C-alpha positions, 0 to 999 in steps of 0.5 A: 539480511533483516528478516520480515517480522510482524508484531501481533496485537488485538483491539476491538475484536480485530487482529492487528499485525505490524511490520516496522522495519525502522532503519533496517531495510528488508533488502540490504544489498541493492542493485548498483544500477539504481544509481545509474542512468535509465531509459526513458520508459520501462524503468525500475520506477515506472514498473515497480515504483523503485528508485534509489531512495525507496528501493527494492523493498517497495517491490516486496511491499507490493507483493506482500499487500497483494498476497495478503489480500488474495481472493478478495476484491481490493480497493485503495485510498492513496492518501491526499493525492486523489487527483494524481491517483485518478490520473495514474489509475485512469479511473474515477474514484468513489468519494468517501469521507474517512481514511485510515491514518498512520503517523510515519514519524512514530516509532511504535505500532501504538503511536503510529496508528491514528485510526480513521480520520476525516479525509483530506485531498490536495484538490482545491475548492475551485467553484461552488458545488451544484446539485448535479456536481456535489462538493467532493473537494475534501473527500478521499478517493476509493479506487479499484485495484484489479492487478498489482500494477494498479497498486504500483500506479497508486504508489506513483501518485503518492510516493514522492512525498516525505512519507506516503500512505496507501490503504488497501481495503479487501472485501468479499466480491460483489456490489453489495459488499462494496456498497457496505464498505463505501457506507462505512467510510462515508457516515457522519462519524468515524468508523471502527476497523470492525465496522469496515472489515466485517467478517471476511475483510482485510485492511492493509496499510502501506506507509513508506517513509522517504525522508529522514525520520520517516519510517516504513510500515505494513499494517494488517487488520482483520477479524480473522486471525491471519497469524499463520498466513502472515508468518508464512509470507514473512518466511517466504519473503525472507527466502525471496530476498536472500535469493535476489541478493545472491543474483545481484551480480548477474543483473547487468541492465535495467531489463535484467533487473525488471526480469528479477522483480517478479521473483522478488515480489512474488507477483506478476504486475498484470496478473489479477 
């Protein structure tokens, strides 16, 4: 087992924590059923975005992101595939002009973080916009995440690519704070992390590398020093992974696997 370790840094008054596993997966023993035939519904992929490429570590990432943002309202930008995210999440997004970018091919925290860049989307320009229907073709979509299942749905929209990125913005509850987040992501110039986060906010960027030479990462940013929370969760997940790997031989079917996932992830999909 490779323990989860976050590297700490600071920039512009913002604390950064990076988990960069490289070629070392957090989960090192995998359920053999990931390479076998599954039912049409209720599969490792439909429930947790886990398959035989992006494996059980994805469930660990889902739990990490959710628990790192506890107590706050969560909004996400599933990068590039905005319309697919709208379909999977079954909600209309808030259009924004800026999104966070991580280079999945870069090996270090310094070279991976690109900061806020102009938003891109796969949606083509189909017609001239009207005053009643403005042109949002080149804007990202900000989606509300109410439960961990929403985060999994966001991953479903993007995870099939060579690398995928989902950025979660966790802010204080309330319409006013959401409006300030949207304003920061919609201005004429790229925002800074400090402007987006304000005092209480947490940004968690989850990047998953699916193809060769693309690498996973979890990046956490906050004005507050979350070192203790990050370290405590890393220890907690080391224990969860160890316990999961010890019970692998007991998992005889897809339902058995799905029953084991909440203990590994540390979250239940439909619980806020």
